[in-house]
N, C-alpha and C positions, 0 to 999 in steps of 0.2 A: 843597167847588165844584167843579164841571164841568169838561169840557172843553169849550175854546172851539168855538161853533158860529158858520156864516156864514151870511149870507141876503144875497142881492142883490136890492135895491131901486133902481127908476128908474135902471138901470144903473150904482148906486154899490155895492161890496161892503161889509158892517157884519158886526163880529165882535161876538158877544154871549156870555155867561154865565148859567145859570141857576142862582142863589144858595141858591135855597130845596132842602132836602134831601129832602122826603117830599112829591111830589107825586100826589094821586090827584083822584078824581071829587069828593069832598068840602072840597077846596081853596078859599078865598075869598081868599086872596093870593098871589102869587109875586113873589118879589125877584128882580130882572136885571140885569144889568150889560152897558151897551152902552158901545163903547168908552171904560171906565174911570168912567162914569157910572153910578151905582145908581138904580134904578126899582123902584117896589112897585106893581103892578098887581093891580087889585083886580075881582070882579063888581060890576056896579052895579045899579040896581034892574029895570034891562032885561034884566039875565042876562048882559049885556054886558062884556066886559074892557075896563078903562079904567086909565089911569096915573094915581095919586096928585098925584105931582110934577110934572104936566105945567105947560109954560110956556108962552109965545108963540114963543119961540125954539127949543123943542123941534122935534124930527120929528115931527110924529102920525102920519102915515101909515106911518114905521119903526115905531113903538113897535105900532102895532096890527097890522102885518104880521107882527111876531116873536111877539106874543101870539097870533096865530092859528096860526101855526107850532107853539108850543109847545101849544098847544090841541088840534091835530091828533097832535102827537106823544104826549101823554099822555091821548089820548081825554077830554077834558074836555068 
């Protein structure tokens, strides 16, 4: 498990962890934990990252911002 990372989205701070150990350019899924809740993000048919477990109550913008941050960090 990685160290907690922080992101500020719309003026609110969120803490997340990257649970997937080996991430490279060939990774198709990444597991992350946001404020104690686990999400699996994957590359969809449009080659965009999206969450599998997303529901109406989830913060879709936060998840996309975190995945964008992870993609930039690991040069995906």
